[in-house]
C-alpha positions in Angstrom: 27.3 -5.9 9.6 23.6 -5.1 9.8 21.2 -4.1 7.1 18.9 -1.1 7.5 15.7 -2.0 9.5 12.4 -0.7 8.1 9.4 -0.1 10.4 7.5 -3.1 9.0 10.4 -5.6 8.8 9.6 -7.7 11.8 5.7 -7.9 11.6 4.2 -11.3 11.9 1.6 -10.4 9.3 1.5 -7.7 6.6 -0.3 -4.5 7.4 -3.1 -3.4 5.1 -4.6 0.1 5.3 -8.1 0.5 4.0 -9.2 4.0 3.3 -12.8 4.9 2.4 -15.1 7.7 3.6 -18.2 5.5 3.3 -18.5 3.4 6.4 -20.4 0.6 4.7 -17.8 0.3 1.9 -15.0 0.3 4.6 -16.7 -2.4 6.7 -17.4 -4.6 3.6 -13.7 -4.4 2.4 -12.5 -5.1 5.9 -14.9 -8.1 6.2 -13.7 -9.5 2.8 -10.0 -9.2 4.0 -10.7 -11.5 6.9 -9.9 -14.3 4.5 -6.4 -12.9 4.0 -3.5 -13.4 6.4 -2.9 -9.8 7.3 -3.4 -7.1 9.9 -6.0 -4.5 8.9 -6.3 -0.8 9.9 -8.6 1.7 8.5 -9.1 5.4 7.9 -12.1 7.4 6.8 -10.4 10.2 5.0 -7.2 11.0 3.2 -5.6 13.1 5.9 -5.9 10.4 8.5 -4.6 7.9 6.0 -1.5 10.0 5.4 -0.9 10.3 9.1 -1.2 6.5 9.6 1.1 5.8 6.7 3.8 8.1 8.2 3.5 6.3 11.6 3.1 2.7 10.6 4.2 2.3 6.9 1.7 -0.3 5.8 2.5 -3.1 3.3 -0.5 -2.2 1.1 -3.0 0.6 0.8 -6.5 0.1 -0.5 -7.6 3.6 -1.3 -11.0 5.1 -2.3 -10.8 7.8 -4.9 -13.7 10.1 -4.1 -13.2 11.4 -0.6 -13.9 14.9 0.9 -11.0 17.3 1.6 -8.3 15.3 -0.1 -9.0 12.9 -3.0 -7.5 9.4 -3.3 -5.6 10.7 -6.3 -3.8 13.3 -4.1 -3.2 10.7 -1.3 -1.6 8.3 -3.8 0.5 11.1 -5.2 1.8 12.0 -1.8 2.5 8.4 -0.9 4.5 7.8 -4.1 6.4 11.2 -3.9 7.7 10.5 -0.4 10.9 8.4 -0.6 10.0 6.6 2.7 6.7 5.4 1.3 7.1 5.3 -2.4 7.4 1.5 -2.5 4.2 1.0 -0.7 1.7 -0.6 -3.2 -1.6 1.3 -3.7 -4.7 -0.2 -5.1 -7.4 2.4 -5.9 -10.9 1.3 -5.3 -13.3 3.3 -7.3 -16.7 3.6 -8.9 -15.2 5.9 -11.5 -14.7 4.1 -14.9 -14.0 6.9 -17.3 -10.7 6.7 -19.2 -9.7 10.1 -17.9 -10.1 8.9 -14.3 -8.0 5.8 -15.0 -5.3 8.0 -16.6 -5.4 10.3 -13.6 -5.0 7.4 -11.2 -2.1 6.0 -13.2 -0.5 9.5 -13.2 -0.9 9.7 -9.4 1.1 6.5 -9.1 -1.4 3.8 -8.3 -0.3 0.2 -8.7 -3.7 -1.4 -9.5 -7.4 -0.7 -9.6 -10.6 -2.3 -8.3 -14.0 -1.2 -9.4 -16.9 -0.8 -7.1 -18.9 -2.7 -6.2 -16.0 -4.7 -5.1 -15.9 -8.4 -6.0 -14.7 -10.4 -2.9 -12.5 -12.9 -4.9 -11.0 -10.2 -7.1 -10.1 -8.2 -4.0 -8.6 -11.1 -2.2 -6.6 -12.2 -5.3 -5.2 -8.7 -5.9 -4.4 -8.1 -2.3 -2.5 -11.4 -2.0 -0.6 -10.7 -5.1 0.4 -7.2 -4.0 1.4 -8.4 -0.6 3.5 -11.2 -2.1 5.2 -8.7 -4.5 5.8 -6.3 -1.5 7.4 -9.1 0.5 9.7 -10.1 -2.3 10.7 -6.5 -3.0 11.5 -5.9 0.7 13.5 -9.1 0.8 15.4 -8.1 -2.3 16.2 -4.7 -0.8 17.5 -6.3 2.4 19.7 -8.7 0.3 21.1 -5.9 -1.8 21.9 -3.8 1.3 23.6 -6.8 2.9 25.6 -7.4 -0.3 26.6 -3.8 -0.4 27.9 -4.0 3.1 29.9 -7.2 2.4 31.4 -5.5 -0.7 32.4 -2.4 1.4 33.9 -4.6 4.0 35.9 -6.6 1.4 37.2 -3.4 -0.2 38.3 -1.9 3.2 40.6 -4.9 3.9 
């Protein structure tokens, strides 16, 4: 009996995708994340982010809201509407602070927010928390799949 294997199940470190069209913001967030035990990949636009997500299924996405071509809201909506990536946590990183923008982010499926300028310790704390939750969720899914297989095997006897 084997449980289903997900693309990220055997990584040594969790994979974090950072998406921002502003190179300075991207570099700053990546530098801050050096204090977190994780692998980091980056994208400078929403389309590249969606491509990376389909190929590598990160454990967490840090997503800028205001980007050309495709907004962070739309990227988040696509992540959450795809059954293969719906469980990937998304933290929106934004300078927007209007109530309507927060509501739009929630409606697109974001799991959390960070305001720009990003505070290093707030970023690190939220990333660690989301990665811990993702790890526990993945572990629970594997356990439930295993128990389902055991139950099926017991019923077929």
